[in-house]
Every structure is written in structure tokens, then in C-alpha cells.
N, C-alpha and C positions, 0 to 999 in steps of 0.2 A: 406615504402611499410606493412612493419609489426606494423609500427602504426597503419596505418590507417583500418588493418584488424583487428587488437585488438579493433578499437574503433567498427568496423561491427558488432563483435561478441558480445561487452557490448549492443548494441544497440536493437539489436535483442534479447538478452536474456532478458534485461530489459524491452521491450515491453510486454512483457508474463504475469508480474507479478500483473495484474490488469482487463485483460478483459473476469478469467473466473469469478469475480465477480462483474463488474460494465457492463456486457452485459445482469445478471439479470434484473437491476431496471426498462428497461422501459417495459418490458412486465411481471412485476411485476402481476402487478392486472390480468393478463388474464391467467400466470400461476396459481395464487390462485384459478381462479372461476373452470379453466379446471380441478385442481388436488382435488380442494375441503379445501385449506388450510387456517387456518383462520393468523391473524396475527403474532401470536408470531410465527407458524410454519413458515409462510413466512421471516419472519426475520430470519430465523436460513441457507436462503441461503447466506447471507452474515456474519452472527456471526461464523457459524460454522469453514469458512476459514479461517477466521480471529484468531479465537483457536487456530488451527492447524498453523497458521504464528505463534502466541507465542510459543507452545509448541516446536514445531518441528525445531525452530531455533537454539537451542542446542544442537540438532544433525548436524546442519552445520559444529559445532566446531570439533564436534569428526571424522565426514568424513573430515573435512578440514586434520588433521591430521593423518588419514587415511591412505587417498587415494590421497587427494592433493584437488587444489581449482578446476581444470578445472574439475574431473571426477566427483567430488562434484553437481556441475554445471550442468553436464551432466544427471549426476541420476532427480536432481531436476526439469529439463524440462522433462525430458521422461517423471515423474508423470504427471504433469499439459497439455500434451498433452495427453496422456491415458486418464487422467478423463475429460477433455475435448471433446474429439471424441467421448465418451460413450455415453454422453450425446443424442446422435443422436437416440439411440434406448433407452433411458428413457422412460417409461412410467407411471412413479406413484412418490410419492412425495418420500419415500425410496431409489429409485433406485437417485432421484435427486441429494437429501442431500450428498448420498456417493460420490458424486464426486464433492461434492463442498469438502468433506473433504480429498480426498483424494488430486484434484488442492491443496486446502490449504497446505496440505503436502509438495508438491514439492516448494511452494510459500515460505513456512517460513525457508526450508532450503535454495535457492535461495537466499533470500535476503544478510543473512550475508557475504554469499558466498562472490554476489556482490563488498560488502565493501574490502572482500580480495583481492578481483580479481583487484582492482582500486589501492591498495595499492603495490598489487605487479607487475601490468604490468606500474602504470602510477607512482611511488613515487614520482618524480618530481612536476607531475600537479593534484592535489588534485581538479581543478577545470575541471576537468574530469568528478566530479560526476553529473555535470548539465546534460552531456549526459543522465548517468545513471536514473534523475529523469524525463529531457524531455521525454526520450524515455517510462517510464512508461508512464506518463500522456497521451502520442500519442496513446499507447495503449488504455487505458482507454478513453479515448476524441472516437477513433475509434468507439470503442464496443458497448457504447452510440449512438453515430450520426447513425453508418452503421444496428446497429439490428433492427430497426422498419421498413429501405427498407428492408432488407432481408426479415424480416417476413413477409410483404406483398409479394415478390416477390418467397417464398414457400409456398404463397397459407396458411398461418396463423399457420404455425408450428414452434412452438418454441423449437422444440428441433432440428431442423437443424440451426437456428439460433444461439443457442448456442454451436453447437458441430462445426458450423465454425469457430470459434475461435482456435481449436487448431492446424489450418494450422500454424500459425504463432512459436507455440510451433517446431513442425516440423520443417521447414526453422532454427531455432536457434539449434535445435538439430544437424541437419548435419552442420553446420558452425563451432559445435566444432569440428567434427571429427580430422580437422587436428592437433587441440591443442592436443587430445590425443594421438596422434602416435607422437608426438614428447616428451610426458611427460613421463621421466621413469617412471617405477613400481616400488614403494618403498614397501618394506617389511613389512607390516603392524605392525603398533606399540602398544604394549599392555597400554602405557603412559596416563591416563587420562590427557587434556589438562588443566592447571589452569583458573580458572575466577576469573577475580574481583569483586566476591562477597564485601571487604571492601574496596570497594571505594563507598564512599560517592555521589562524582560526577553520577558517573553512575547508582547510584538510582534516583537520580534528573533528570537525561538524561529521564531516564525510565518511570518516573512518567509525561515526560512532554510529551514522544513518544503515552506515554496509553491516556493523554488527546485528543492529537491530531489525533490518531487515534480515539478514539470515536466519535470527531465530523464527521470526513472524511466519515467515513462508515456509520454513521446515516445520513446524508445527502444523502451521494451514495446513499442508499437505499432507503428512504422515501421521498427526496425531490417531485418526480414526485408524487406520492399517496399525499404530502400535497398541492399541488399546482390546481392537480385535483378536491381536495375539495374544493379550492378558485373559483374554476369556468373552469379551465381550460380544455381542449379535451385530450383526448390520446395524437395525435399527438403535441398539442403544450405542454404539458407536458415531452415529450421527448426531445424536441429542446431545453428545460429549464436548460434539465440535461445533455443533451448535451454542452451548453453553459457554463456550470458550468465545465465540466472537459477541453474544449478547452482554454479558460482564461488561465489555468494553465499552459499551453504551454509553452509563452511565459515569462511568470511571475517565471517559475521555471527554466527557462535556464541564466534568467536576476539576479534575487536573488544573486544567487549564485557566478558571477560574481562580484555582486556590493559590497558585501561582501568581497571578496577576494582584491578587489581592495581598498574599504573606510574603511575596519575592521568594529567595533562595532557591532557584530552580534546581541549583546543583542537588540540595536534597531530595526532593522531589523524585529529579531523574533516579538517585543511589536507590530509593527505597523501591520506585520501580523494578530496576536493578535486581533488587534483592528477592521480589515475590518472585520475578522468572525464576531465580535460581535454584528457591525454595522447590517450584513447581516443578521443574528438571530431577530434582534430588527424589522428593514423592514420586515420582515416575521410575526413576532407576532402583526405588526401594519395595517395590510392585506394592505401594499405598493404594489408595481409591482413585480412583482415575478422575473422578467428580471434585475430590479436595485438594488434588493434585491440579487442574484446569482451572479453578478457581483462580488459584495463586498465576497462574498464567496470564488468563484473562484479566487480572486486575494490573499486572506488570506491562503487558502488550498495549492494552486499553491509555494507561500513561505514558509510554515512551512515544509513538506516533503523535500524539498533537504535539506535544514538548519540542520532537524533532522538525513539526513544521513550524513551530513559532518562531524558532531557532533564527531562519534568513528574517523572518518580517521583523523582529526585535531588532536585529542589529542593521539595517539598511534604511534609508531614507527617503527612496523613490519607487513607485511600481515595478518600475524596468532594471534597477537595483535589486531588488527583492525576485523577481524571476533570476535575475542571472546569477545569483547566490542560490537560489533554490534549485537549478537546472545545473550546475557543477555536484551541489550536493549531491541529488538525487542521482547524477551519471554514475561516477564514483558509488555512490552507497546501493544502488540497487545494483548495477554489475557486480560486486561485491556481496551484495546479498544472493544474486541469484545461483550462488556456488554453493548456498545452506543446503536446498532440497536436492540437487543433484550428486551432490557429496555424502549425502544421506541416502538415497536411494541406493549410491554404490556397496556404501560401507555395511545396509539391511540384504541387498545381495550377495557379498564376500561372504558376511561371518551367520548370515540367515539369524540374527540376534540382533533387537536395539540396542542394546546393553551402550554397544560403543561407539554409535551414534550419539547416544543422551550426553557421553563423557564429553563427544566434541560439540555442544550445545552448551556446556557447561565452561571450556575452555573458552568461548564466542562469548558468553557472558563476562568472565571474568578481565576480559578484555575490552568490552563495553564501558566495563566499571573502570578501570584505567583512563580509558577518556572522558567519563564525567571528570572525574577527579582534575582532568586539564582544565576542561570546559569551565569549570566554577560558575559562578555568578556575573563574571566581569562582564562589562560591554563597551566595545572601543567604540569611540566617538566617530562619526562622519567623516572628518577631516582624517582620523588615520586609515580607516578605511577605502578611503579614495585613493591614499598615498601609495596605499600597496597595494591595488590592481594596477593591470595593462589592458 
């Protein structure tokens, strides 16, 4: 029974890591027009939370040492909840951007903490990572698919539509309360947790995570405007973005299972990279956006759970897993945050998506190089510990 309860907590906590970001995509053109935002300013709604996700992932390690995993996760979800609900009363670009920052802080803390949560509560079941990734994709998918109907239901109120996604965060906070009561309060330690700065593999993982994030958030922010440029209307472009996220649900569940069963994670990573490459090439060739989106969704759906699995597989305890995940996500999300804003700048400059898509191809090729370096080899725990400071 406790196992199921912990799975439910993991599911609902993970569910909140994307809606505050992906719910903006289908409404981006409406928000731009109403608030008078240009391409770069609009891209900040995606870029700022991703930057915060990187910067504040390091805080996750400190919080974990000071107050424990469960309380750290509650604080993170509380930040997401407050920021998302505040969007209901946001009426200018500054207020909206501030909610993006606060939500990003919460997501940045929650990401590494959830890796530690899995390592702590499911030490013999690393495949539970699939619940983490699937739940996150479901949250992103729901935010994309339900935002337009909610927008119409509330008579064109993007504020209420965006604020609606604070409800799952509220549910997750309530589910966490029993764990907080059962967790003993520790006297805060002044010890600064060690980080694996001298471990070369962590840096390679970080570069891989950065490339993957840059592609994912660029597509999340700009796929709808791009297909609108190709002739699709507002409703159809929203469906395309929904397709991108929906496809990721079964893929993000199956890939970790297949890797666990057949091993050779490098091959699976390469396959997912190639799918994303094909998807971007199809967009450049003005092929069917639906067809291109299928490839993009399969690639993104496989890459993210494998990226989450890396620090869990290569560490020996929850604190180490949190530390590795924090460093990987710190650098990875900061690199990834550059994707949407550079894409927005390119679109503003050339009034065309072709140069932006070429940039995505370059990033995918760089990601393939990192995958070849990562390979299948796992370092032993003793090698990891000796390389950390």
C-alpha cells in the first residue's frame, strides 16, 4: 500500500513540472498581441523558467541536506502553485514574466529532488523513472490540449486558462503532507554538500542535457507559430503541439523499460536523436507538419526519460543522485534556455523559420556527438566517489 502511495506522490509531483511552461505555447500569439510583446519578449515566457530551472537546481542539493527530500519537494511544489495561480490576476508582461521566474524556481528545485526521491524510496526499482517521465509528459500534454478549450470556455481569458494549472500543484502539495508528518525534523547542518565537479562524465551528461533541453523548449515555444506560418490556423496549430506532447506519453514509458530489458542505452539515445533530426528536416522541407511532429514527439519522448535515468543509474545513494542530477540540470537547463530565445531572435531578424531550424539541426548533431561519448559504460561507485570534490 505504501508503495502505491509513493507512486501516486511521484506521479502528481512530476505532473507539475511542465504545465506552467507548455500551457503558454498554444496561447502565445494571443498573449503577444494583448500585451504587445515581440518575439524575444514572448520567448522569455519559456526561457526564464528554464534558466531558473538550471540556476535553482543547485539549491535542491542544499535543501536536501538541510531539510530532507520530502520537505524540499513540498517547498518546490508550493512555489509552482503560487506562481501559477497568480497568473489569474496578471495583466501585464512584467507580472506574467515574474510568474514564469517563480514557477521556474520551483521546477528547478523539484527536478533533482525527484531523482533523489526515486533513489530513496525505490532503490530496487530504477524503472520507476518511467512514472516520473510519463507523468511529466502527461502534464505537458494536458496543458497543451486543454488550454484552447479552457480559453474558449472562459471567453478568451488567457489569465484564467494559465492559472488553472495551479490546481494539480495544490493536489500534489496535499498528497505530500502525510510524508512531512512522518519525516523526522533534523537539525540543519552547515555542511556544504559536495558536487561532482571533477567527474568528466557529469560534464558530458550536462552538455547532452543542454542540447536536449534547447531542442525540446524551442519546439514547445515555437512549433505552433511555425506551423501557423506554414498556413495552419490557430486551432490546428494547437492540435499539432498537442500531438507533439501526446506521442511522448507512450514513448517515455516504453523507452526506459526497453533500455532496462535490452541495455545498450547508447543505441536508444542515437535512435531518438535521429528521429528529432528527421522531424526538423521535414519542417524545413515544408512537409506535412503532422508527419514531422510525429518524429519530433518520438525523439523527445525517448530522450528525456533516458536523461533522467543517467544520474540514477550511475550513483549509489539518494544524496549522490540528487547531487549529480542538480549539476546536470543546472548546466543543462541554462544551456537549454538559450534555445527558445535564440530562435525568437532569429525569427524576428529574418522573419523566417528556416535559419532557426538550421540552428536546431546543428544542436541535434552536437547532441549525437555527446551520446557517442556517453556510450553504455557505467563507472563504478568507487571511481565516482574518488572523482568528486
